[in-house]
C-alpha positions in Angstrom: 0.0 0.0 0.0 1.7 3.2 -1.2 0.6 6.8 -1.6 1.5 8.7 -4.7 5.1 9.8 -4.6 4.3 13.5 -4.3 4.7 15.9 -1.4 1.4 16.0 0.4 0.4 19.1 2.4 -3.4 19.2 2.1 -5.7 16.6 3.6 -9.4 16.8 3.0 -11.6 14.9 5.4 -15.2 13.8 5.2 -17.0 14.7 8.4 -19.7 12.3 9.5 -18.2 8.8 10.1 -14.6 10.0 9.8 -14.3 12.8 12.4 -17.5 12.3 14.3 -19.9 9.5 15.0 -22.5 9.1 12.2 -26.2 8.3 12.4 -28.7 7.1 9.8 -31.1 9.7 11.5 -28.5 12.5 10.8 -26.5 14.5 13.2 -28.9 17.4 13.7 -27.3 19.6 16.4 -24.1 20.3 18.3 -25.1 18.0 21.2 -25.3 15.1 18.7 -21.9 15.9 17.2 -19.6 13.5 19.1 -16.0 13.0 17.9 -14.8 9.5 17.1 -12.1 8.4 19.6 -8.7 9.6 18.3 -10.0 11.7 15.5 -9.3 15.1 17.0 -5.7 14.0 18.0 -5.2 12.8 14.4 -6.2 16.2 13.0 -3.8 17.8 15.5 -1.0 15.5 14.4 -1.5 16.5 10.8 -1.6 20.2 11.7 1.5 20.0 13.9 3.4 18.2 11.1 2.7 21.1 8.8 -0.2 19.8 6.8 -3.3 21.8 6.1 -6.6 20.0 7.0 -9.9 20.7 5.3 -13.4 19.2 5.6 -15.8 18.4 2.7 -19.1 17.2 3.8 -22.6 16.4 2.4 -25.2 17.8 4.7 -28.5 17.0 3.0 -30.3 17.2 6.4 -30.5 21.0 5.6 -32.3 20.3 2.3 -34.5 17.8 4.0 -35.5 20.3 6.7 -34.1 18.2 9.5 -31.8 21.0 10.8 -31.0 24.6 10.0 -27.9 26.4 8.7 -27.5 27.8 12.2 -27.5 24.2 13.6 -24.8 23.3 11.1 -22.7 26.3 12.1 -23.1 25.3 15.8 -21.8 21.8 14.9 -18.9 23.2 13.0 -18.1 25.7 15.8 -17.9 22.8 18.2 -15.7 20.8 15.9 -13.3 23.7 15.3 -13.2 24.4 19.1 -12.5 20.7 20.0 -9.8 20.4 17.3 -8.1 23.6 18.6 -8.2 22.2 22.1 -6.4 19.1 20.8 -3.7 21.3 19.3 -5.0 21.2 15.7 -6.6 23.4 13.1 -9.1 22.9 10.3 -8.3 25.5 7.7 -11.6 25.5 5.8 -14.8 23.6 5.4 -17.1 23.1 2.4 -20.6 21.6 2.7 -23.4 20.6 0.4 -26.8 21.4 1.8 -28.7 19.7 -1.1 -30.7 16.5 -1.3 -29.5 13.9 -3.8 -32.4 14.5 -6.1 -31.5 18.3 -6.4 -28.8 17.4 -9.0 -26.3 20.0 -7.7 -22.6 20.0 -8.7 -21.4 20.0 -5.1 -22.8 16.8 -3.6 -20.3 14.0 -3.4 -19.6 11.9 -5.5 -19.4 15.0 -7.7 -16.2 16.9 -7.1 -17.7 20.3 -6.5 -16.9 20.5 -2.7 -13.2 19.6 -3.5 -12.9 22.1 -6.3 -14.5 24.8 -4.1 -11.9 24.1 -1.4 -9.1 24.1 -4.0 -10.1 27.5 -5.4 -10.6 29.1 -2.0 -7.3 27.7 -0.6 -4.9 27.1 -3.5 -5.0 23.4 -3.1 -3.3 21.3 -5.7 -5.8 18.5 -5.7 -3.5 15.9 -7.4 -1.2 16.4 -4.5 -4.0 16.2 -1.9 -5.3 13.2 0.1 -9.1 12.8 0.6 -10.1 10.5 3.5 -13.6 9.2 3.7 -15.8 6.4 4.8 -18.1 6.0 1.8 -17.8 5.2 -1.9 -18.9 8.7 -2.8 -16.0 10.2 -0.9 -13.5 8.0 -2.8 -15.3 8.8 -6.2 -15.0 12.5 -5.6 -11.3 12.1 -4.8 -10.7 10.1 -8.0 -12.6 12.7 -10.1 -10.0 15.3 -9.2 -7.0 12.9 -9.3 -6.5 13.2 -5.5 -5.3 10.2 -3.4 -8.3 8.5 -1.8 -8.1 6.7 1.5 -11.0 4.7 3.1 -11.4 4.5 6.8 -13.6 1.7 8.3 -15.3 3.9 10.9 -18.8 5.3 10.1 -20.0 3.6 6.8 -16.5 2.4 6.0 -17.0 -1.3 6.9 -20.2 -1.4 4.9 -18.5 0.4 2.0 -15.7 -2.2 2.0 -18.2 -5.1 2.2 -20.3 -3.8 -0.7 -17.2 -3.0 -2.8 -14.6 -5.7 -1.9 -12.4 -4.9 -5.0 -11.7 -1.3 -3.9 -8.0 -0.8 -4.2 -7.6 2.4 -2.2 -5.5 2.3 1.0 -7.8 1.3 3.9 -7.4 1.9 7.6 -9.4 1.1 10.7 -9.6 4.8 11.8 -8.6 8.3 10.9 -5.8 8.1 13.5 -4.5 4.9 11.8 -4.5 6.6 8.4 -2.7 9.7 9.8 -0.1 7.5 11.4 0.6 6.0 8.0 0.6 9.4 6.2 3.1 10.8 8.7 5.4 7.6 8.7 
């Protein structure tokens, strides 16, 4: 298992199931936003090693009317605060508020969230790593020629079972993937 032989400075993470616990009923408020053990420390390690960390997340709960933009901002404030307390930093976040049937250009597996982050932050996507727990995260990464990594938290185990031929590097947790990246 090897990453592309390119210097990597930008890491783009999916949110639900990678950084925080996921729910089929959606994470609807800051109280329900609970970090996965080790994820905040993993982000801190990346930041402290000189990498920029970003988040690209589908949030169709907004489009479905399950929570508001203010609720999402409260969740993200909590995430930013907890990451900072761990010694890390998330440089920027992009989210898609649309439902799958809206046909937008930003909802993963489309690459819109990644290209938005790239434009706002001068990310060279072919030199970036995208870490996710679903096939759509990996597909968005492949669409922009970024290195895709699967983690088995969140929907990751189900993704791996449903797509056993996936050849992307795969790790149990974000922390395990970060240990590999920094090795």
